[in-house]
Every structure is written in C-alpha cells, then in structure tokens.
N, C-alpha and C positions, 0 to 999 in steps of 0.2 A: 358493740365491740370488734377492736381490732383483733385477730385471730394472729399473731407473728407466726409466718411463715419461717423455714430456714434460713434464708437469708436475714433477719431479724435478731436470730437466735445466735447464728456463726456472730453477726456483729455485736452484738450486747456479751457476748461470751471471749471474744478477740478484744476488746474492751477491758474487760474485768482481769484477763489473766493478762494482760500487757500492766494494768496496771500491778498486781499480784508481783509479778516477777520486776515492777520500779519499789516499787516496798521491799521486796530480799536484798536488792541489788544499796538501799538506804542500809540495811539491818546488818549486809557484809561491809561496808564500808565503816563502820560503827564498830563489830569484829577484830577488822584490822586493824583499827586503829588503836586499838588496847595494849598490841605491840608499844606503841610509844612510854606507854607505864610500868611496863618492865616484863621480863618474862612470867614470873609469877603471878599478874594479873592478866596477862592473855591467855596463860595457862587453867587457869581459873575460869574464864570465862565462855573460853572453847569448852570447857567439860557440859555449860549450858545443852550445848548442841547435842547431848550422847543420848538424853532423856527420852523416855519413850515420845513423849506429847510431839515434841519436836522433833521428831524423825515422825511423824504422821503429817507435821506440817511440811515438813521437805519433800514426803510424799505429793500431798497437795503441790507443793509447788515444782516438781518433776512435771505431774500433769499437766500443770498451766503449761510449762515450758514446751512440752507435746503438744499440746491441741494449736499453741499459737503457733508453733514454726508451721505443725501442716499444715493449719488455718489461714497461713501469709503465701504457703505454696498457692492455695487454694481460691485465694486472692485476685493472685498473678495469673492463673490459667483466667478466671474469668475476664482478666482486662487486658490480656494477651493476645487469647481465641476467640475468635471470631463466635464461636459457638457454646465456647463459659458461660454464659448466660444461660442456656439452653438446660444446660448441667448441671446448674451451682445444687439443685436437692440431692442430686447424686455424690455432687460430691464433697457435701457435705456430709452425707452419709462415709463414705470414704473415711474422711479427715476423724472423723467418730470413731469409726473401726481400728483405723491405724492410729490412733490414739491408746487405746482402751493396749493393741497388742504390744503396743512399745509400753508401755506402765506397767500389765502385768511382772512381768521380770525385775520390775526396779523394787518391786512390794518384796521381794522376795530377797534383793544386795540389803534393801536397808532398813528393813523390819526384824531379820533372821539374827542380827548382834546382840539384839534385847531379848529374844525370847526366854534364852534359859534365865534371864535376871526377874525379867518380866513372869514368867512360871511360879518361881522360887517362890514371889511377890503374893500369887494366889494360894499355892499351898501351904506358907506359914506366914502368914501376916507378918509387918513390923510389932503391931501393938499389940499386946497381950491387958486384956482385962480382968483382975483381980476379983 
C-alpha cells in the first residue's frame, strides 16, 4: 500500500481547495445575479449568508483560500529554487502552520457577530413543548 508523503497530501489539498474556491465563485455569481430581480429579492438572498451554518462554511472557505495561497508559494519555491525539492516536507509543514496562524483570527471576525443570538438560542429554544 502506498503511504502518502507530504507532496501527495499537498497536491490533494491544493486540488480540493481549488475546487472549493471555484464552487464559491459560482455561488457568488448566482448571489450577485439576484440584484437583477430587484433589491428586495437580493436583500432576502443575502440574509441567507448571515446564518451560523453559512458562517462555518465561510470559515472553511477562508481556510481553503489561505492554504491554497500559501501552498502556491511553496510550489513556486519548489519549481524555481534548486534546493526546493529537498525542503518540500519542511515547507509543507510551514504552509500548514502559517495557514493555521492566519486562520485563527478570522474565526473571531466571522463567528463573533452571531454568538449572542446563538447563545440565546441554546438558553431559550424557540420550540416549546406543552
């Protein structure tokens, strides 16, 4: 059985994050096209993006963009630096570390606005059983 090394995982994650970014682009085009149906339809469509689940998906997108960008720089180092191949594993670990460091502050900015309503939902659920 083939035991994947850092190069294989980097290749796989780079493709998956690229597809995720492309999927977001398609969703964004559909979202922006709602303006053609009038401001009320557009405003209702944009409200979907304020939900907690969509904010988690937005965080996944932010992580994908960070990894894809930093891994792209790693690929350029491998291609254009004569010793890049020898440091491939170290650079992959560096990409993961920098991605996590860049991602953590984004969690605060994306999740913080919905925390009060999420807390209220857990404390006093909307559905009451008689």
